[in-house]
C-alpha positions in Angstrom: 36.4 36.9 -174.9 40.2 37.3 -175.0 42.3 34.6 -173.4 45.8 35.9 -174.1 46.8 39.4 -175.1 44.3 40.5 -177.8 43.5 36.9 -178.9 40.3 35.0 -178.3 40.5 31.2 -178.1 40.1 30.5 -181.8 42.7 33.1 -182.8 45.2 32.0 -180.1 44.9 28.4 -181.4 45.5 29.8 -184.9 48.6 31.6 -183.8 50.1 28.4 -182.6 49.3 26.3 -185.6 52.2 27.1 -187.9 51.0 24.9 -190.7 48.1 27.3 -191.1 50.5 30.1 -191.9 52.5 28.1 -194.4 50.5 26.5 -197.2 53.6 24.8 -198.5 54.6 23.2 -195.2 54.3 19.6 -196.5 56.4 20.4 -199.5 59.1 22.0 -197.4 59.2 19.1 -195.0 59.5 16.8 -197.9 62.6 18.8 -198.9 64.0 18.2 -195.4 63.7 14.5 -196.1 65.1 14.6 -199.6 68.0 16.9 -198.9 68.9 14.9 -195.8 69.0 11.7 -197.9 71.1 13.5 -200.5 73.6 14.7 -197.9 74.0 11.1 -196.6 74.6 9.9 -200.2 77.5 12.3 -200.4 78.9 12.2 -196.9 78.0 8.6 -196.1 76.0 7.3 -193.2 76.7 8.9 -189.8 78.2 7.4 -186.8 75.3 6.5 -184.4 75.7 6.9 -180.6 73.4 6.2 -177.7 73.6 9.0 -175.2 70.9 7.6 -172.8 69.1 4.4 -171.9 65.9 4.7 -173.9 65.6 3.7 -177.5 64.9 7.3 -178.5 68.2 8.7 -177.0 70.5 8.5 -180.0 72.4 10.9 -182.1 73.8 10.9 -185.6 77.3 12.3 -185.9 78.6 13.5 -189.3 82.3 14.0 -189.1 84.8 16.3 -190.8 88.5 15.2 -191.3 89.9 17.7 -188.8 91.0 16.5 -185.4 89.1 17.9 -182.4 86.9 20.0 -184.7 84.1 22.1 -183.2 80.6 20.6 -183.1 77.2 21.9 -184.2 74.2 20.0 -182.6 70.9 20.5 -184.4 67.6 20.1 -182.4 64.8 19.5 -184.8 61.3 21.0 -184.6 57.9 19.4 -185.2 55.6 20.8 -182.5 57.4 18.5 -180.0 55.6 15.5 -181.6 57.0 15.0 -185.1 60.2 14.6 -187.2 63.4 12.9 -186.2 67.2 13.0 -186.7 66.9 11.3 -190.2 65.0 14.3 -191.6 67.4 16.7 -189.9 70.7 16.1 -191.7 70.1 18.6 -194.5 72.5 21.1 -193.0 75.3 18.6 -192.1 77.3 19.1 -195.3 77.7 22.8 -194.9 79.3 22.4 -191.4 81.4 19.4 -192.4 82.8 21.3 -195.4 83.5 24.3 -193.2 85.6 22.1 -190.8 83.0 21.2 -188.1 81.3 18.0 -187.0 77.5 18.0 -187.1 75.0 16.1 -184.9 71.4 15.5 -185.8 69.7 14.7 -182.5 67.0 12.3 -181.6 64.8 12.3 -178.5 61.5 11.0 -177.4 58.4 12.9 -178.6 55.1 13.9 -177.1 52.9 12.2 -176.0 55.3 9.3 -175.4 57.1 11.4 -172.7 56.3 14.7 -171.0 58.0 17.9 -172.2 60.2 18.0 -169.1 61.7 14.6 -170.0 62.2 15.7 -173.6 64.1 18.7 -172.5 66.1 16.5 -170.1 67.0 14.2 -173.0 68.4 17.1 -175.0 70.4 18.2 -172.0 71.7 14.6 -171.5 72.8 14.5 -175.1 74.9 17.6 -174.7 76.4 16.4 -171.5 77.2 13.0 -173.1 79.0 14.8 -176.0 81.0 16.9 -173.6 82.1 13.9 -171.5 82.8 11.7 -174.5 84.5 14.3 -176.6 87.8 12.4 -177.0 86.0 9.2 -178.0 83.9 10.8 -180.7 86.7 13.2 -181.8 85.1 16.6 -181.1 86.5 19.7 -179.3 84.6 19.8 -176.0 85.5 23.5 -175.7 83.6 24.3 -178.9 80.1 22.8 -178.7 77.4 24.9 -180.3 73.6 24.2 -180.6 71.0 25.2 -183.0 67.2 24.6 -183.0 64.2 25.3 -185.0 60.5 25.8 -183.9 59.9 23.5 -181.0 63.6 22.6 -181.3 64.4 26.2 -180.8 62.5 26.1 -177.5 64.6 23.1 -176.5 67.8 24.8 -177.6 66.9 27.9 -175.6 66.6 25.7 -172.5 70.1 24.5 -173.3 71.3 28.1 -173.4 69.9 28.7 -169.9 70.8 25.4 -168.4 72.5 25.3 -165.0 75.1 22.8 -166.1 77.0 22.8 -162.8 74.0 21.9 -160.7 72.4 19.4 -163.1 75.4 17.7 -164.5 78.5 18.8 -162.7 79.8 20.4 -165.9 81.2 23.9 -166.5 78.7 26.8 -166.8 80.0 27.4 -170.3 79.6 23.8 -171.5 77.9 25.2 -174.6 79.6 28.1 -176.3 76.7 29.4 -178.5 73.1 28.7 -179.3 71.1 29.7 -182.4 67.3 29.7 -181.9 65.0 30.0 -184.9 61.2 30.6 -184.9 60.8 29.2 -181.4 58.6 29.5 -178.3 60.3 31.0 -175.3 57.4 31.6 -172.9 55.0 28.8 -172.6 52.0 30.6 -171.2 50.2 31.0 -174.5 50.9 27.4 -175.3 49.3 26.3 -172.0 46.2 28.4 -172.9 46.0 27.2 -176.5 44.7 24.0 -178.1 48.3 22.7 -178.2 48.0 22.0 -174.5 45.8 19.0 -175.2 49.0 17.1 -175.9 51.7 19.3 -174.3 49.9 19.1 -171.0 51.6 22.0 -169.3 50.7 23.0 -165.7 51.6 26.4 -164.2 54.6 24.7 -162.6 55.9 23.2 -165.8 55.2 26.4 -167.7 57.4 28.2 -165.3 60.2 25.7 -165.2 60.3 25.2 -169.0 60.0 28.8 -170.2 63.5 29.8 -171.2 62.7 33.5 -171.2 62.0 33.3 -167.4 65.5 31.9 -166.7 67.8 34.3 -168.7 69.7 35.1 -165.5 71.3 31.7 -166.2 72.3 32.5 -169.8 75.8 31.2 -170.1 76.6 31.4 -173.8 76.4 33.5 -177.0 72.8 33.6 -178.2 71.4 34.3 -181.7 67.6 34.6 -182.1 65.9 34.5 -185.5 62.4 34.4 -186.8 60.8 34.2 -190.2 58.9 37.2 -191.7 55.9 35.0 -192.2 55.8 33.3 -188.8 52.5 34.0 -187.0 52.3 37.3 -185.2 52.7 35.7 -181.8 55.7 33.6 -182.9 57.3 36.8 -184.0 56.3 38.5 -180.7 57.9 35.5 -178.9 61.2 36.0 -180.8 61.2 39.8 -180.4 60.6 39.7 -176.7 63.1 36.9 -176.1 65.8 38.7 -178.0 65.1 41.9 -176.2 65.1 40.2 -172.8 68.5 38.6 -173.7 69.8 41.9 -175.0 70.5 40.5 -178.5 69.3 41.7 -181.9 66.5 39.8 -183.6 67.4 38.4 -187.0 64.5 38.3 -189.5 64.3 35.8 -192.4 62.7 38.1 -194.9 60.4 36.5 -197.5 60.4 33.2 -195.6 57.8 31.3 -193.6 58.2 29.2 -190.5 59.3 26.1 -192.4 61.5 27.7 -195.1 63.8 29.6 -192.8 65.6 26.6 -191.3 66.6 25.5 -194.8 69.1 28.4 -194.9 71.1 26.6 -192.2 72.3 24.3 -195.0 73.8 27.2 -197.0 77.1 28.6 -195.7 76.2 31.9 -197.3 72.6 31.7 -196.3 71.0 33.5 -193.4 71.3 30.9 -190.7 74.2 29.0 -192.1 76.3 32.1 -192.2 75.3 33.1 -188.7 76.0 29.7 -187.2 79.4 29.4 -188.9 80.3 32.9 -187.8 79.3 32.1 -184.2 81.6 29.0 -184.4 84.5 31.1 -185.7 84.4 29.3 -189.1 83.2 32.3 -191.1 84.1 36.0 -191.4 80.5 37.0 -191.8 79.9 40.1 -189.8 76.9 41.6 -188.1 73.5 40.3 -186.8 71.4 43.3 -187.6 
């Protein structure tokens, strides 16, 4: 019996288990760790700031020498329940060398908090950075966000945030968002095995599905997906991009975990796109 589109329960669960589609997932995640450590060995330890009251609400800021430089905030993936800012610094050097600051963001993970609180923490981090721009040395008028996997879902929520109503900030608080291999409509998640820990209701599914709130989109948006993402992850990216009226970028020859590594290369797929979005590269086109 089908439970979502053409999928029965077993196949839907398989579609939302990305490690099943990437046999080298553990090796790639190990590279995240090793490359982040290597970046810190070259750049030095980041400045650490608390943006909220809980122990999880901290961010690592890797700085470039330029005064009031633009900022790239990276929201890590991990199925909303794994990884941290320490494994998420692998792209910092590419942005610092290009004249931007880079933040690797931490936030509480499931099941320690509910998904709504996780999204609220990411939102609070961006608002804190905007309000404290002079203190930390960033240009508040040039804040950009990128996210991968479950982090792309959280970044997409940033793209459709109602900043004025929630934080009293300008509607264009964030100037651009890059979402890679994410989930933008939570219905299939609620129907899948993942909901054993995500614990979505119909109400939270509606509130936390970025694709249903694109009328609030207030920034430039780039949507990317890996060629070897699962079919439903690719469908999610395709439909989100179409609904937002932007082109979908495909990471050819890459799987779900490999594509985000290209953010660390200024000439790579995601690195080039993110730097161009920030005005730090002349790379053209998103086709």
